[in-house]
ZALOLO-470763 format. One record per residue (C-alpha): residue number from 1; residue in three letters; z, x, y. Coordinates in steps of 0.25 Angstrom, whole numbers, always signed. Last residue first. Layout:
% residues N
<rec k="NUM" r="ALA" z="Z" x="X" y="Y"/>
...
END
This chain:
% residues 161
<rec k="161" r="PRO" z="+287" x="+501" y="+461"/>
<rec k="160" r="MET" z="+294" x="+497" y="+447"/>
<rec k="159" r="ARG" z="+299" x="+483" y="+448"/>
<rec k="158" r="THR" z="+314" x="+482" y="+447"/>
<rec k="157" r="LEU" z="+318" x="+475" y="+460"/>
<rec k="156" r="ASP" z="+304" x="+468" y="+461"/>
<rec k="155" r="ALA" z="+308" x="+459" y="+450"/>
<rec k="154" r="ALA" z="+320" x="+454" y="+458"/>
<rec k="153" r="TYR" z="+311" x="+452" y="+470"/>
<rec k="152" r="ALA" z="+301" x="+443" y="+462"/>
<rec k="151" r="ALA" z="+312" x="+435" y="+456"/>
<rec k="150" r="VAL" z="+319" x="+433" y="+469"/>
<rec k="149" r="SER" z="+305" x="+428" y="+475"/>
<rec k="148" r="ARG" z="+302" x="+419" y="+463"/>
<rec k="147" r="GLN" z="+316" x="+413" y="+464"/>
<rec k="146" r="TYR" z="+316" x="+411" y="+479"/>
<rec k="145" r="ARG" z="+322" x="+397" y="+478"/>
<rec k="144" r="PRO" z="+333" x="+389" y="+471"/>
<rec k="143" r="LEU" z="+338" x="+402" y="+465"/>
<rec k="142" r="THR" z="+345" x="+401" y="+452"/>
<rec k="141" r="PRO" z="+334" x="+406" y="+443"/>
<rec k="140" r="VAL" z="+332" x="+418" y="+452"/>
<rec k="139" r="LEU" z="+347" x="+423" y="+451"/>
<rec k="138" r="ALA" z="+346" x="+430" y="+438"/>
<rec k="137" r="GLU" z="+333" x="+437" y="+443"/>
<rec k="136" r="LEU" z="+341" x="+442" y="+455"/>
<rec k="135" r="ALA" z="+352" x="+448" y="+446"/>
<rec k="134" r="VAL" z="+342" x="+454" y="+436"/>
<rec k="133" r="ARG" z="+334" x="+460" y="+448"/>
<rec k="132" r="LEU" z="+347" x="+465" y="+455"/>
<rec k="131" r="ALA" z="+352" x="+472" y="+442"/>
<rec k="130" r="GLU" z="+338" x="+478" y="+440"/>
<rec k="129" r="ASP" z="+338" x="+484" y="+454"/>
<rec k="128" r="SER" z="+352" x="+489" y="+452"/>
<rec k="127" r="ARG" z="+350" x="+497" y="+439"/>
<rec k="126" r="GLY" z="+361" x="+507" y="+441"/>
<rec k="125" r="ALA" z="+368" x="+502" y="+427"/>
<rec k="124" r="SER" z="+378" x="+495" y="+435"/>
<rec k="123" r="HIS" z="+367" x="+487" y="+442"/>
<rec k="122" r="LEU" z="+361" x="+484" y="+429"/>
<rec k="121" r="ALA" z="+374" x="+479" y="+423"/>
<rec k="120" r="LEU" z="+377" x="+470" y="+434"/>
<rec k="119" r="ALA" z="+363" x="+464" y="+434"/>
<rec k="118" r="LEU" z="+364" x="+462" y="+419"/>
<rec k="117" r="PHE" z="+378" x="+455" y="+421"/>
<rec k="116" r="VAL" z="+371" x="+445" y="+430"/>
<rec k="115" r="GLU" z="+359" x="+444" y="+421"/>
<rec k="114" r="ARG" z="+367" x="+441" y="+409"/>
<rec k="113" r="ALA" z="+376" x="+431" y="+417"/>
<rec k="112" r="ALA" z="+364" x="+423" y="+421"/>
<rec k="111" r="GLY" z="+369" x="+411" y="+413"/>
<rec k="110" r="ILE" z="+380" x="+415" y="+403"/>
<rec k="109" r="ALA" z="+380" x="+402" y="+394"/>
<rec k="108" r="PRO" z="+365" x="+401" y="+395"/>
<rec k="107" r="HIS" z="+362" x="+413" y="+387"/>
<rec k="106" r="PRO" z="+352" x="+424" y="+390"/>
<rec k="105" r="SER" z="+349" x="+435" y="+380"/>
<rec k="104" r="ALA" z="+355" x="+448" y="+381"/>
<rec k="103" r="ALA" z="+347" x="+461" y="+380"/>
<rec k="102" r="THR" z="+347" x="+464" y="+395"/>
<rec k="101" r="LEU" z="+362" x="+461" y="+395"/>
<rec k="100" r="LEU" z="+365" x="+471" y="+384"/>
<rec k="99" r="ALA" z="+356" x="+482" y="+390"/>
<rec k="98" r="VAL" z="+362" x="+481" y="+404"/>
<rec k="97" r="SER" z="+376" x="+482" y="+398"/>
<rec k="96" r="GLU" z="+372" x="+494" y="+391"/>
<rec k="95" r="GLU" z="+366" x="+500" y="+403"/>
<rec k="94" r="ALA" z="+379" x="+496" y="+411"/>
<rec k="93" r="ARG" z="+389" x="+504" y="+402"/>
<rec k="92" r="GLY" z="+399" x="+507" y="+413"/>
<rec k="91" r="LEU" z="+410" x="+499" y="+406"/>
<rec k="90" r="THR" z="+409" x="+488" y="+416"/>
<rec k="89" r="ARG" z="+394" x="+487" y="+412"/>
<rec k="88" r="LEU" z="+398" x="+486" y="+397"/>
<rec k="87" r="THR" z="+408" x="+476" y="+401"/>
<rec k="86" r="SER" z="+398" x="+467" y="+408"/>
<rec k="85" r="ALA" z="+388" x="+469" y="+396"/>
<rec k="84" r="TYR" z="+399" x="+464" y="+386"/>
<rec k="83" r="GLN" z="+403" x="+452" y="+395"/>
<rec k="82" r="ILE" z="+388" x="+448" y="+396"/>
<rec k="81" r="ILE" z="+384" x="+451" y="+382"/>
<rec k="80" r="LEU" z="+397" x="+444" y="+377"/>
<rec k="79" r="ARG" z="+394" x="+431" y="+385"/>
<rec k="78" r="ALA" z="+380" x="+430" y="+379"/>
<rec k="77" r="LEU" z="+386" x="+432" y="+365"/>
<rec k="76" r="ARG" z="+396" x="+421" y="+367"/>
<rec k="75" r="GLU" z="+386" x="+412" y="+372"/>
<rec k="74" r="GLY" z="+377" x="+413" y="+360"/>
<rec k="73" r="ASP" z="+381" x="+423" y="+349"/>
<rec k="72" r="LEU" z="+391" x="+433" y="+345"/>
<rec k="71" r="GLY" z="+391" x="+443" y="+334"/>
<rec k="70" r="ALA" z="+402" x="+453" y="+328"/>
<rec k="69" r="ALA" z="+395" x="+465" y="+334"/>
<rec k="68" r="LEU" z="+393" x="+458" y="+348"/>
<rec k="67" r="ALA" z="+408" x="+455" y="+348"/>
<rec k="66" r="ARG" z="+412" x="+469" y="+344"/>
<rec k="65" r="GLU" z="+404" x="+474" y="+355"/>
<rec k="64" r="TYR" z="+411" x="+464" y="+365"/>
<rec k="63" r="GLU" z="+424" x="+469" y="+359"/>
<rec k="62" r="LEU" z="+421" x="+483" y="+362"/>
<rec k="61" r="ALA" z="+416" x="+480" y="+376"/>
<rec k="60" r="ALA" z="+429" x="+473" y="+379"/>
<rec k="59" r="GLU" z="+437" x="+485" y="+375"/>
<rec k="58" r="ALA" z="+429" x="+494" y="+385"/>
<rec k="57" r="GLU" z="+430" x="+482" y="+396"/>
<rec k="56" r="HIS" z="+445" x="+481" y="+395"/>
<rec k="55" r="GLY" z="+447" x="+474" y="+409"/>
<rec k="54" r="ALA" z="+454" x="+462" y="+405"/>
<rec k="53" r="SER" z="+442" x="+453" y="+406"/>
<rec k="52" r="ASP" z="+434" x="+463" y="+397"/>
<rec k="51" r="LEU" z="+445" x="+463" y="+386"/>
<rec k="50" r="ALA" z="+445" x="+448" y="+386"/>
<rec k="49" r="GLY" z="+430" x="+447" y="+385"/>
<rec k="48" r="GLY" z="+430" x="+457" y="+374"/>
<rec k="47" r="LEU" z="+440" x="+449" y="+367"/>
<rec k="46" r="GLU" z="+431" x="+437" y="+368"/>
<rec k="45" r="PHE" z="+419" x="+444" y="+363"/>
<rec k="44" r="HIS" z="+427" x="+450" y="+351"/>
<rec k="43" r="ALA" z="+432" x="+437" y="+347"/>
<rec k="42" r="SER" z="+419" x="+431" y="+348"/>
<rec k="41" r="GLY" z="+412" x="+441" y="+340"/>
<rec k="40" r="ASP" z="+408" x="+433" y="+328"/>
<rec k="39" r="SER" z="+417" x="+431" y="+315"/>
<rec k="38" r="GLY" z="+426" x="+419" y="+319"/>
<rec k="37" r="PRO" z="+441" x="+416" y="+319"/>
<rec k="36" r="PHE" z="+445" x="+424" y="+331"/>
<rec k="35" r="GLU" z="+460" x="+427" y="+330"/>
<rec k="34" r="GLU" z="+459" x="+442" y="+333"/>
<rec k="33" r="ALA" z="+451" x="+438" y="+346"/>
<rec k="32" r="LEU" z="+462" x="+428" y="+349"/>
<rec k="31" r="VAL" z="+473" x="+439" y="+349"/>
<rec k="30" r="ARG" z="+465" x="+448" y="+358"/>
<rec k="29" r="MET" z="+461" x="+437" y="+367"/>
<rec k="28" r="ARG" z="+476" x="+434" y="+370"/>
<rec k="27" r="THR" z="+478" x="+448" y="+375"/>
<rec k="26" r="LEU" z="+465" x="+449" y="+382"/>
<rec k="25" r="VAL" z="+467" x="+435" y="+389"/>
<rec k="24" r="ASP" z="+481" x="+440" y="+394"/>
<rec k="23" r="GLU" z="+474" x="+453" y="+399"/>
<rec k="22" r="PRO" z="+464" x="+445" y="+407"/>
<rec k="21" r="ASP" z="+474" x="+436" y="+413"/>
<rec k="20" r="ALA" z="+469" x="+423" y="+418"/>
<rec k="19" r="LEU" z="+469" x="+415" y="+405"/>
<rec k="18" r="THR" z="+457" x="+405" y="+403"/>
<rec k="17" r="TRP" z="+450" x="+414" y="+394"/>
<rec k="16" r="LEU" z="+461" x="+411" y="+383"/>
<rec k="15" r="ASP" z="+457" x="+397" y="+383"/>
<rec k="14" r="ASP" z="+443" x="+401" y="+379"/>
<rec k="13" r="VAL" z="+448" x="+410" y="+368"/>
<rec k="12" r="SER" z="+457" x="+399" y="+362"/>
<rec k="11" r="ARG" z="+445" x="+390" y="+363"/>
<rec k="10" r="GLN" z="+437" x="+400" y="+356"/>
<rec k="9" r="TRP" z="+447" x="+402" y="+345"/>
<rec k="8" r="ALA" z="+447" x="+387" y="+342"/>
<rec k="7" r="ALA" z="+432" x="+387" y="+341"/>
<rec k="6" r="THR" z="+433" x="+398" y="+331"/>
<rec k="5" r="PRO" z="+444" x="+391" y="+323"/>
<rec k="4" r="ASP" z="+435" x="+378" y="+322"/>
<rec k="3" r="SER" z="+444" x="+367" y="+320"/>
<rec k="2" r="THR" z="+442" x="+358" y="+307"/>
<rec k="1" r="MET" z="+444" x="+343" y="+308"/>
END
């Protein structure tokens, strides 16, 4: 039976994320990223996440950009968009974060994370009414009652007078 080197690498990455110390994760992730047997942006994505977790947002942004350039799909792309957009917001690039999240497609693996991070980015961009609208609209499907009312109130937040 032949083992899949990319799957084995991913198991090592998953195990690494169980460590508590972000700097330790980063040190080890740098090694794993160098050992990545694939050709897509997975290594850059994981290294970006480790940099982000360790507080190195500017470096993380570069790795996320490399991951996008190398290509990702599915759940990993959805997660990258959330993480990269969050990093952009942290770096004071809120409008770029808004644009990235607005263009992103929904993915079941991230649930309402896109809307949550979009609301945060909108708020950071000084667009608080839009931020509140997006947050409320994300909550509407979870409400056992008052869905129509909350949806209408949310829409009113950004309706022109």
